[in-house]
C-alpha positions as CSV (number, residue, x, y, z in Angstrom):
1,X,67.6,55.3,109.1
2,X,67.2,59.0,109.4
3,X,69.0,62.3,108.8
4,X,70.6,64.1,111.7
5,X,67.3,66.0,112.2
6,X,65.2,62.8,112.1
7,X,63.9,62.9,108.5
8,X,63.4,59.5,107.0
9,X,65.9,59.0,104.2
10,X,63.1,58.4,101.8
11,X,62.2,62.1,102.2
12,X,65.7,63.1,101.0
13,X,65.3,63.6,97.3
14,X,66.9,65.8,94.7
15,X,63.5,67.6,94.3
16,X,63.4,68.3,98.0
17,X,66.9,69.6,98.0
18,X,66.3,71.8,94.9
19,X,63.1,73.2,96.5
20,X,64.9,74.1,99.7
21,X,62.9,71.7,101.8
22,X,66.1,69.9,103.0
23,X,68.6,71.9,105.0
24,X,72.3,71.5,104.5
25,X,72.7,70.0,108.0
26,X,70.3,67.2,107.0
27,X,72.9,66.0,104.5
28,X,75.6,65.2,107.1
29,X,76.5,61.7,108.1
30,X,75.1,60.7,111.4
31,X,77.1,59.0,114.2
32,X,75.1,55.8,113.7
33,X,75.9,55.7,109.9
34,X,79.6,56.3,110.6
35,X,79.6,53.6,113.2
36,X,78.1,51.1,110.8
37,X,80.7,52.0,108.2
38,X,83.4,51.5,110.8
39,X,82.0,48.0,111.6
40,X,82.1,47.1,107.9
41,X,85.7,48.4,107.6
42,X,86.7,46.4,110.6
43,X,85.1,43.2,109.3
44,X,87.0,43.7,106.1
45,X,90.3,43.9,108.0
46,X,90.7,47.7,107.3
47,X,91.5,48.6,110.9
48,X,93.0,52.0,110.2
49,X,89.9,53.0,108.2
50,X,87.7,51.6,110.9
51,X,89.5,53.7,113.6
52,X,89.1,56.8,111.5
53,X,85.4,56.2,111.0
54,X,85.0,55.6,114.7
55,X,86.6,59.0,115.4
56,X,84.4,60.6,112.7
57,X,81.3,59.1,114.4
58,X,82.4,60.8,117.7
59,X,83.1,64.1,115.9
60,X,79.8,64.2,114.0
61,X,78.1,65.8,117.0
62,X,81.0,68.1,117.9
63,X,80.4,71.8,116.8
64,X,82.3,72.7,113.6
65,X,84.0,75.6,115.4
66,X,85.6,73.2,117.9
67,X,86.8,70.9,115.2
68,X,88.4,73.8,113.4
69,X,90.0,74.9,116.7
70,X,91.5,71.5,117.2
71,X,92.7,71.3,113.6
72,X,94.4,74.7,113.9
73,X,95.9,73.8,117.3
74,X,97.5,70.7,115.9
75,X,99.5,72.6,113.3
76,X,103.2,73.0,114.0
77,X,104.2,75.6,116.7
78,X,100.6,76.7,117.2
79,X,100.0,75.1,120.7
80,X,101.7,74.2,123.9
81,X,101.4,70.7,125.4
82,X,99.0,72.1,128.0
83,X,96.8,73.7,125.4
84,X,96.5,70.4,123.5
85,X,95.7,68.6,126.7
86,X,93.0,71.1,127.4
87,X,91.4,70.5,124.0
88,X,91.7,66.7,124.5
89,X,90.0,67.0,127.9
90,X,87.3,69.2,126.4
91,X,86.6,66.7,123.6
92,X,86.4,63.9,126.2
93,X,84.5,65.6,128.9
94,X,82.0,67.8,127.0
95,X,81.5,65.7,123.9
96,X,82.2,62.1,124.9
97,X,84.8,61.9,122.2
98,X,87.4,59.7,124.0
99,X,89.0,58.3,120.8
100,X,89.4,61.7,119.3
101,X,90.8,63.0,122.6
102,X,93.3,60.1,122.6
103,X,94.3,61.0,119.1
104,X,95.0,64.6,120.1
105,X,97.1,63.4,123.0
106,X,99.0,61.1,120.7
107,X,99.6,63.9,118.2
108,X,100.8,66.1,121.1
109,X,103.3,63.5,122.1
110,X,104.6,63.2,118.6
111,X,104.8,67.0,118.3
112,X,106.8,67.1,121.5
113,X,109.2,64.5,120.2
114,X,109.7,66.4,117.0
115,X,110.0,69.8,118.6
116,X,106.8,71.1,117.0
117,X,105.1,72.5,120.1
118,X,105.0,76.2,120.9
119,X,107.1,77.2,123.8
120,X,105.0,78.1,126.9
């Protein structure tokens, strides 16, 4: 196993972090690690946790700015249905995050039912 930048995990030590030899980005979970955690959760019957970890694995490679944009867009009265669909399509098309795109679409449908979408 390696860090997102390819360092062997054995190189990630407290001394290396304190000396500044390990960048903050090297401390992030990799998609592979999150997928393994999802498999463990699924095997234990924790299906909701497994689904969350699978989405996290997809999002591990998505730029933080886009994740923040999606988070903000999902807040009540912040987005129209078309805007949320556009973000879902972007997640799916540009980042291969189909599960996360489906989650945004599902949230958009719930927001529509509850009157939480912004008027066009």
